[in-house]
Structures are given as C-alpha cells and as structure tokens.
Backbone bond lengths (Angstrom), bond angles and torsions (degrees), N, CA, C in turn:
res aa  C-N    CA-C-N  psi(-1)  N-CA   C-N-CA  omega(-1)  CA-C   N-CA-C  phi
1 M - - - 1.456 - - 1.537 107.95 -
2 S 1.303 116.38 130.20 1.473 119.50 -180.00 1.509 110.67 -85.90
3 H 1.324 114.74 153.48 1.447 121.84 180.00 1.524 108.64 -97.42
4 P 1.333 115.65 142.14 1.477 117.12 177.84 1.533 111.02 -68.59
5 S 1.281 115.43 149.12 1.459 121.07 179.94 1.521 109.12 -65.80
6 P 1.326 118.80 141.08 1.458 121.27 174.62 1.533 110.97 -63.06
7 L 1.335 115.40 -20.27 1.471 118.36 178.79 1.522 111.56 -71.09
8 T 1.311 117.14 -26.11 1.464 120.72 178.35 1.530 111.38 -62.15
9 A 1.313 116.35 -45.90 1.449 121.01 179.07 1.520 110.18 -66.39
10 A 1.309 116.95 -40.77 1.487 120.33 179.52 1.527 109.51 -64.82
11 A 1.312 117.99 -40.01 1.472 120.85 179.84 1.519 110.55 -64.83
12 H 1.322 118.58 -41.71 1.459 121.53 177.89 1.526 111.34 -62.83
13 Q 1.323 115.17 -44.13 1.469 119.55 179.34 1.525 110.46 -65.24
14 A 1.321 117.01 -41.72 1.463 120.04 178.38 1.498 112.27 -63.64
15 Q 1.324 117.18 -38.15 1.470 119.72 176.87 1.528 111.66 -65.37
16 A 1.329 117.52 -35.86 1.454 120.10 176.80 1.524 110.73 -67.67
17 L 1.332 115.73 -40.51 1.470 119.81 177.42 1.535 110.27 -63.44
18 R 1.306 116.41 -42.07 1.458 120.10 179.27 1.535 110.71 -63.46
19 A 1.322 116.42 -42.84 1.464 120.68 178.92 1.527 111.82 -62.57
20 A 1.336 115.87 -30.27 1.460 121.61 178.52 1.532 111.81 -83.09
21 G 1.335 116.29 -2.14 1.468 120.10 177.92 1.495 114.57 89.54
22 D 1.344 118.86 7.42 1.453 122.17 -178.36 1.529 109.30 -99.47
23 L 1.319 114.24 72.60 1.481 119.83 -175.84 1.518 113.28 -66.55
24 A 1.320 116.63 -36.28 1.471 119.81 -179.47 1.529 111.27 -62.66
25 S 1.335 116.85 -44.12 1.467 119.79 179.42 1.533 111.77 -68.20
26 A 1.328 115.93 -37.27 1.467 120.32 177.11 1.539 111.21 -61.04
27 R 1.310 114.65 -46.05 1.463 119.53 -179.01 1.539 109.98 -65.47
28 R 1.320 117.42 -43.97 1.452 121.01 -179.14 1.532 110.35 -62.93
29 L 1.316 117.29 -42.08 1.460 121.63 -179.92 1.528 110.35 -61.26
30 L 1.348 116.99 -47.75 1.442 120.48 179.99 1.535 112.34 -65.05
31 T 1.325 115.70 -42.13 1.469 119.71 -179.62 1.515 110.62 -59.93
32 D 1.330 115.73 -45.64 1.496 119.92 179.05 1.521 111.81 -65.03
33 A 1.342 117.23 -42.39 1.455 121.10 -178.45 1.526 111.84 -65.43
34 I 1.329 116.27 -40.76 1.457 121.23 178.40 1.523 110.39 -65.25
35 A 1.308 116.76 -45.11 1.472 120.88 -179.85 1.530 110.71 -60.29
36 A 1.330 116.62 -37.92 1.479 120.56 179.91 1.539 110.91 -72.97
37 A 1.305 118.12 -32.14 1.488 122.18 -175.36 1.511 113.47 -83.77
38 R 1.321 118.09 -28.84 1.469 120.97 -174.36 1.518 113.56 -54.33
39 P 1.343 120.47 -44.55 1.486 118.32 -178.83 1.541 112.38 -61.58
40 A 1.303 117.75 -36.27 1.471 121.34 -178.46 1.517 112.65 -81.60
41 Y 1.319 117.06 -38.60 1.450 120.84 -172.34 1.537 114.17 -99.73
42 G 1.311 115.81 -27.98 1.474 119.46 -177.32 1.535 111.08 93.11
43 E 1.286 113.96 164.45 1.487 121.50 -177.31 1.517 113.22 -66.82
44 D 1.340 117.70 -31.84 1.458 121.54 -171.56 1.532 114.24 -100.72
45 H 1.318 116.88 9.29 1.460 118.67 179.16 1.522 110.05 -67.08
46 P 1.308 119.72 139.02 1.466 121.12 -176.95 1.533 114.15 -57.67
47 D 1.314 118.43 -35.14 1.469 120.50 178.81 1.526 110.88 -69.63
48 V 1.316 117.72 -37.41 1.479 121.29 178.30 1.537 107.91 -66.81
49 L 1.305 116.36 -47.23 1.477 119.99 -179.80 1.532 111.04 -63.28
50 G 1.293 117.77 -44.76 1.470 121.18 179.89 1.513 111.84 -62.55
51 S 1.327 117.27 -42.00 1.453 120.94 179.80 1.515 109.89 -67.48
52 A 1.325 117.06 -39.16 1.442 120.06 179.16 1.538 110.87 -65.78
53 H 1.318 115.99 -33.50 1.461 119.90 178.49 1.530 111.51 -65.06
54 L 1.333 116.60 -36.01 1.479 119.55 178.69 1.502 110.41 -60.86
C-alpha cells in the first residue's frame, strides 16, 4: 500500500488558507513543504510540480 505524499496534505491546507483569504500563510506553507520534499522526491516529481503550481 502506498503512502500519500506529505505535499498532498500541505496543498489541501494551503487551499483552505487561500479560500479564507490568508494568501501569505498559504504561500509560506507550500514553500516550506516543497523545500522539505525536494530532497526526497526530486525537482520533477508530480507532487512537487503540482504544489509549486499552486
């Protein structure tokens, strides 16, 4: 059984923050999550790219 990417949870939380109007916190959350995931997943991993797109 595969484990969900930690970026998935961060993306959901960032979208909720964005919907609440807290863009700064959403951006900070995604920036931190992407920086933490890049060493394990790499630059071209779909979850890294999708989170960066948000």
